[in-house]
C-alpha positions as CSV (number, residue, x, y, z in Angstrom):
1,M,-27.1,26.5,51.6
2,I,-24.1,25.2,51.3
3,A,-25.5,22.1,53.1
4,S,-28.4,22.2,51.0
5,S,-26.6,22.2,47.8
6,L,-23.8,19.2,49.2
7,L,-26.9,17.0,49.9
8,Y,-28.7,17.8,46.5
9,G,-24.8,16.5,45.0
10,L,-24.8,13.7,46.8
11,L,-28.1,12.6,45.8
12,A,-27.7,13.4,42.1
13,A,-24.4,11.3,42.3
14,A,-26.2,8.4,43.8
15,S,-29.1,8.7,41.1
16,S,-26.8,8.8,38.3
17,V,-24.9,5.8,39.8
18,K,-28.1,4.2,39.9
19,A,-29.1,5.1,36.1
20,Y,-26.0,3.5,34.6
21,S,-26.1,1.2,36.5
22,H,-27.3,-3.0,34.9
23,A,-29.0,-6.1,35.5
24,K,-25.6,-8.0,35.3
25,S,-22.2,-7.1,36.9
26,I,-19.1,-6.8,34.6
27,D,-15.6,-7.9,35.5
28,Y,-12.8,-6.5,33.5
29,T,-9.3,-8.0,33.1
30,V,-6.2,-5.8,31.6
31,I,-4.5,-8.5,28.7
32,T,-0.7,-7.3,29.5
33,G,2.2,-8.1,27.9
34,I,0.6,-6.3,24.5
35,F,2.2,-2.3,26.0
36,Q,5.2,-1.5,27.0
37,Q,3.2,1.0,30.1
38,D,1.8,-2.7,30.8
39,E,5.0,-3.3,32.2
40,A,6.6,-2.6,35.6
41,A,10.2,-1.4,34.2
42,T,8.0,1.3,32.3
43,D,8.5,5.0,34.0
44,P,5.4,6.8,33.5
45,S,7.3,10.1,33.9
46,T,10.0,9.5,31.2
47,F,7.5,7.7,28.7
48,N,7.1,9.1,25.1
49,F,4.4,7.4,24.0
50,T,4.2,9.2,20.0
51,A,8.2,7.8,20.2
52,S,7.2,4.4,21.2
53,N,4.1,3.5,18.8
54,F,2.1,4.2,21.2
55,G,4.0,1.4,23.4
56,L,3.0,-1.3,21.2
57,I,5.8,-3.8,21.7
58,N,7.2,-6.1,18.8
59,R,5.9,-9.7,19.3
60,T,4.7,-12.7,17.9
61,Y,0.7,-12.9,18.2
62,P,-0.4,-16.6,18.6
63,S,-2.9,-15.4,15.9
64,D,-0.2,-14.7,13.3
65,S,-0.4,-18.2,11.7
66,S,-3.7,-17.1,10.4
67,C,-3.2,-13.2,9.7
68,P,-2.8,-12.5,6.0
69,D,-0.3,-11.5,3.7
70,R,1.5,-11.7,7.4
71,Q,4.9,-10.5,5.6
72,H,3.9,-7.4,5.1
73,T,1.6,-6.6,7.9
74,T,2.1,-4.1,10.6
75,Q,2.5,-4.4,14.1
76,W,-0.9,-2.8,14.7
77,Q,-2.5,-4.6,11.6
78,R,-1.3,-8.1,13.8
79,L,-2.9,-6.9,16.6
80,A,-5.8,-6.0,15.4
81,H,-6.5,-9.8,13.8
82,Y,-5.1,-11.0,17.3
83,I,-8.0,-8.7,18.7
84,S,-10.6,-10.0,16.1
85,T,-8.9,-13.8,17.3
86,L,-10.0,-13.4,20.0
87,N,-13.6,-12.3,19.9
88,K,-14.5,-14.3,17.8
89,K,-13.0,-18.0,20.2
90,A,-14.3,-15.6,23.1
91,L,-17.7,-17.3,25.1
92,R,-20.6,-15.4,24.7
93,N,-20.4,-13.5,27.6
94,E,-17.3,-12.1,27.1
95,R,-15.5,-9.6,24.5
96,Y,-12.4,-7.7,23.8
97,A,-12.2,-4.0,23.5
98,L,-8.9,-1.6,23.0
99,L,-9.0,1.8,25.1
100,F,-7.4,4.7,23.9
101,M,-7.9,7.1,26.7
102,G,-6.3,10.7,26.4
103,R,-5.6,13.0,28.9
104,H,-6.3,16.6,27.8
105,G,-3.6,19.1,26.6
106,E,-2.1,21.6,29.1
107,G,-5.2,24.1,30.7
108,Y,-4.6,27.3,32.3
109,H,-5.7,25.8,35.4
110,N,-1.8,23.4,35.2
111,A,-0.2,26.4,34.0
112,A,-1.7,28.5,37.2
113,E,-0.5,25.4,39.0
114,S,3.5,25.7,37.8
115,Y,3.2,29.3,37.6
116,F,2.1,29.9,42.1
117,G,3.1,26.4,43.3
118,T,1.1,24.0,44.7
119,P,0.8,24.6,48.0
120,A,-0.8,27.9,47.3
121,W,-3.1,26.9,44.2
122,N,-4.6,23.9,46.3
123,C,-5.4,26.5,49.4
124,Y,-6.4,29.8,47.8
125,W,-6.0,30.3,44.3
126,S,-7.9,27.3,42.6
127,E,-10.9,28.0,44.5
128,L,-10.9,31.5,42.4
129,E,-12.1,32.6,38.6
130,G,-9.3,33.2,37.7
131,N,-6.7,36.5,39.0
132,G,-8.6,38.8,36.9
133,T,-6.2,38.2,34.2
134,V,-6.5,34.6,33.2
135,I,-9.6,32.2,34.1
136,W,-9.1,28.7,34.8
137,A,-13.2,27.8,36.3
138,D,-13.5,25.6,33.5
139,P,-10.4,26.3,31.7
140,K,-9.4,26.5,28.1
141,L,-6.0,25.1,26.9
142,T,-3.5,27.4,26.3
143,D,-0.9,27.3,23.2
144,Q,1.0,24.8,24.9
145,G,-2.2,23.0,25.5
146,I,-3.3,23.4,21.5
147,A,0.2,22.5,20.7
148,Q,0.3,19.0,22.5
149,T,-3.2,18.3,20.6
150,E,-1.5,19.3,17.1
151,H,1.8,17.3,18.3
152,V,-1.0,14.1,19.0
153,K,-2.6,14.5,16.1
154,T,0.0,14.3,13.5
155,F,1.0,11.2,15.7
156,W,-2.4,9.9,15.0
157,K,-2.0,10.7,11.1
158,Q,1.2,8.7,11.0
159,L,-0.7,5.5,12.7
160,I,-3.6,5.5,10.1
161,E,-1.2,6.5,7.1
162,K,2.3,4.3,7.7
163,Q,1.2,2.1,10.2
164,K,-2.5,1.2,9.1
165,I,-3.5,1.7,12.7
166,T,-7.7,0.6,13.3
167,T,-9.0,3.5,14.8
168,P,-11.5,4.1,17.6
169,Q,-15.2,3.5,16.2
170,T,-16.5,5.5,18.8
171,Y,-15.6,8.5,21.0
172,Y,-16.5,9.5,24.5
173,T,-15.3,12.9,26.4
174,S,-15.2,14.6,29.7
175,P,-18.3,17.6,30.0
176,L,-15.0,19.8,30.7
177,Y,-13.9,22.4,28.1
178,R,-10.1,21.4,28.4
179,C,-11.5,17.8,27.3
180,L,-14.0,18.3,24.9
181,D,-11.2,20.8,22.9
182,T,-8.7,18.4,23.1
183,A,-10.5,15.4,21.3
184,K,-11.9,18.4,18.8
185,L,-8.1,19.4,18.0
186,T,-6.8,16.2,18.2
187,F,-9.4,13.8,16.1
188,T,-11.3,16.8,13.5
189,G,-10.3,16.3,9.8
190,L,-8.2,12.2,10.6
191,K,-8.6,10.4,7.9
192,L,-11.2,8.2,9.2
193,P,-13.7,5.5,8.0
194,R,-17.3,7.3,6.8
195,N,-19.0,5.0,8.7
196,K,-17.0,5.5,12.2
197,P,-16.5,9.4,12.1
198,F,-15.4,11.1,14.6
199,K,-19.2,11.9,16.5
200,P,-18.1,12.4,20.8
201,V,-20.5,11.4,23.5
202,I,-20.4,13.7,26.4
203,K,-20.2,11.5,29.7
204,E,-20.8,13.9,33.2
205,F,-18.9,10.4,34.9
206,L,-15.7,11.1,32.4
207,R,-15.3,14.3,33.9
208,E,-12.0,14.8,36.8
209,G,-11.9,14.0,40.6
210,I,-14.8,16.2,41.8
211,S,-12.5,19.2,44.3
212,A,-13.3,22.4,45.6
213,H,-11.4,24.3,42.7
214,T,-13.1,25.3,40.3
215,C,-11.5,23.9,37.2
216,D,-13.4,20.8,38.1
217,R,-16.6,22.6,38.1
218,R,-18.1,22.9,34.4
219,N,-20.0,24.9,32.2
220,S,-24.0,24.7,31.5
221,K,-25.3,22.1,28.8
222,S,-26.5,25.0,26.2
223,Y,-22.6,26.9,27.0
224,I,-20.6,23.5,25.4
225,H,-23.5,22.8,22.8
226,K,-23.1,26.5,21.7
227,H,-18.9,25.7,21.9
228,F,-19.3,21.9,20.3
229,P,-22.6,21.3,18.3
230,T,-21.6,18.2,16.8
231,F,-21.3,16.8,19.7
232,K,-23.9,14.0,21.2
233,F,-24.8,14.3,25.1
234,E,-26.0,11.4,27.0
235,R,-29.6,10.9,28.1
236,G,-30.2,12.5,31.1
237,F,-27.5,15.1,30.7
238,A,-28.1,17.9,33.5
239,E,-28.5,21.6,31.8
240,E,-26.4,22.8,35.3
241,D,-23.4,20.6,36.9
242,P,-25.0,18.8,39.6
243,Y,-22.4,17.5,41.4
244,W,-19.9,20.4,41.9
245,T,-20.3,22.2,45.2
246,E,-18.2,25.3,46.6
247,G,-16.1,24.3,49.7
248,F,-15.9,20.5,49.3
249,A,-14.6,17.4,47.3
250,E,-15.1,13.6,45.9
251,P,-14.1,10.7,47.7
252,S,-11.7,8.8,45.8
253,Q,-14.1,6.1,46.7
254,D,-16.8,7.9,45.1
255,Q,-15.0,8.8,42.0
256,D,-13.9,5.1,41.7
257,I,-17.8,4.1,41.5
258,R,-18.7,6.2,39.1
259,S,-15.6,5.2,36.8
260,K,-16.9,1.2,37.2
261,A,-20.7,3.1,36.3
262,V,-19.4,4.9,33.6
263,L,-16.8,1.8,32.0
264,D,-19.9,-0.6,32.4
265,D,-22.6,2.0,30.6
266,I,-20.8,2.4,28.0
267,F,-19.6,-1.9,27.7
268,A,-23.1,-2.5,28.0
269,N,-24.2,0.1,25.6
270,D,-21.6,0.0,22.9
271,S,-20.7,-3.1,20.9
272,S,-17.3,-1.3,19.8
273,T,-13.8,-3.1,19.4
274,Y,-12.3,0.2,19.5
275,M,-12.7,3.4,21.7
276,S,-11.3,6.7,22.7
277,I,-11.9,8.3,25.7
278,T,-10.7,11.7,26.2
279,S,-10.5,12.5,30.5
280,H,-8.6,13.8,33.1
281,S,-4.9,12.6,34.8
282,G,-7.1,12.0,37.9
283,E,-9.8,10.4,36.1
284,I,-7.6,7.7,34.1
285,K,-5.7,6.8,37.1
286,S,-9.6,5.9,38.5
287,L,-10.7,4.1,35.5
288,L,-7.1,2.2,35.1
289,R,-7.5,1.0,38.7
290,V,-11.1,-0.2,37.8
291,L,-10.2,-1.7,35.2
292,G,-7.3,-3.5,37.2
293,H,-3.8,-2.2,35.2
294,R,-1.0,-0.6,37.1
295,E,-0.8,2.6,37.6
296,F,0.5,5.0,35.7
297,R,0.2,9.1,35.4
298,L,0.0,11.1,32.5
299,S,1.2,13.9,31.9
300,T,-0.9,16.7,29.4
301,G,-1.5,15.7,25.9
302,S,-0.6,12.4,26.4
303,A,-2.4,8.9,26.2
304,I,-2.3,5.2,27.4
305,P,-4.0,2.3,25.4
306,V,-5.2,-0.4,26.9
307,L,-6.1,-3.6,26.0
308,V,-9.6,-5.2,27.7
309,K,-11.9,-8.3,28.3
310,A,-14.3,-7.6,29.7
311,T,-16.7,-10.2,30.9
312,T,-20.5,-10.0,31.8
313,L,-21.6,-12.6,34.6
314,N,-25.2,-13.7,35.3
315,S,-25.6,-11.5,38.4
316,P,-26.3,-8.6,40.1
317,P,-23.7,-5.7,40.0
318,P,-22.4,-5.5,43.9
319,S,-24.2,-2.4,45.3
320,T,-22.3,0.5,46.8
321,T,-22.0,3.5,49.4
322,I,-21.9,6.5,47.6
323,L,-19.8,8.4,50.8
324,P,-20.2,12.5,51.6
325,Y,-17.9,15.1,49.9
326,T,-15.7,15.9,52.4
327,P,-15.4,20.1,53.6
328,Q,-12.2,21.4,52.2
329,K,-9.9,23.8,54.1
330,T,-8.6,27.0,52.4
331,C,-6.0,29.6,53.0
332,A,-7.3,33.3,53.7
333,A,-4.1,34.4,51.7
334,P,-1.5,32.2,49.7
335,P,1.4,30.9,51.1
336,T,4.2,31.6,49.5
337,I,5.7,28.2,50.7
338,R,6.6,25.6,47.1
339,D,6.9,22.2,49.0
340,S,4.3,20.5,46.4
341,S,4.4,18.1,50.2
342,C,2.3,20.6,51.7
343,N,-1.3,20.3,50.2
344,D,-3.2,20.9,53.5
345,C,-2.9,24.0,53.9
346,S,-0.6,23.7,56.9
347,C,1.9,26.4,55.3
348,C,-0.8,28.8,55.4
349,T,0.7,31.9,57.3
């Protein structure tokens, strides 16, 4: 039974990547020197994006001389003018876009890992639905997670009112509950342009790296629609989760392939210059790798902006190979050691 479901998941992943594929290849280049997160000197473990204006560097741009009323504009307004200028001067096959990629607020799975310790979480507790008190299968946000979204919402409100930031024109989110709720709590109620409201699209491939953990298994399409009725599903979104397979994990190579596929799909079908993506720590790391950005790990409730140049090439995308999921070793009982370096269940007692 496991073998057949694993084969189904592999075939589903391969078919979805093919469905996402486009006739022409898209290359991505990160425009550095715009945000502090671009710089090697910025430490992700201590960086506070809400205390640093999203990391936007206070600098001049080549387009400042043509910026209207530049003496009274904010840094974000001058950046918007710079991006507009870049797009006006770009070749027909080039475009520039600013991605706001946010990680969900703390979920019950995050709190459970902290409580049990990483070895016990990875090798035992994570494959359960919960512990009888808390459910962490496709978990909801904790009170701390909700507070994190409220903090980010207040931050966005200040950016809109005081910094005159250009808000996202389109919104995308992972299908897992913690991301759906984070996006909803963060952006609902903000003063957004009437012609660019918060109407997020749920995209399957923005989900977290698929492991044997039940927190990586999404709920049904019907369940998601019941709880987030205004959210739009991408075309072909399956009723049941076609990828999560008990006891198996997605290779990192496969994750990067689907991250590239979903980015290509977004850029091929969405002409927006400003986009929001609500996803996960591991998936945002994968998206950053695909874009060519330096590694920048996000804590729960954090976000990173990335200015990207997308170039559509006059050639088909290179072929990719989807690898089989790998079986995950588990422990019959949770290990008592809390050393986070023990992640392969060698510490089982």
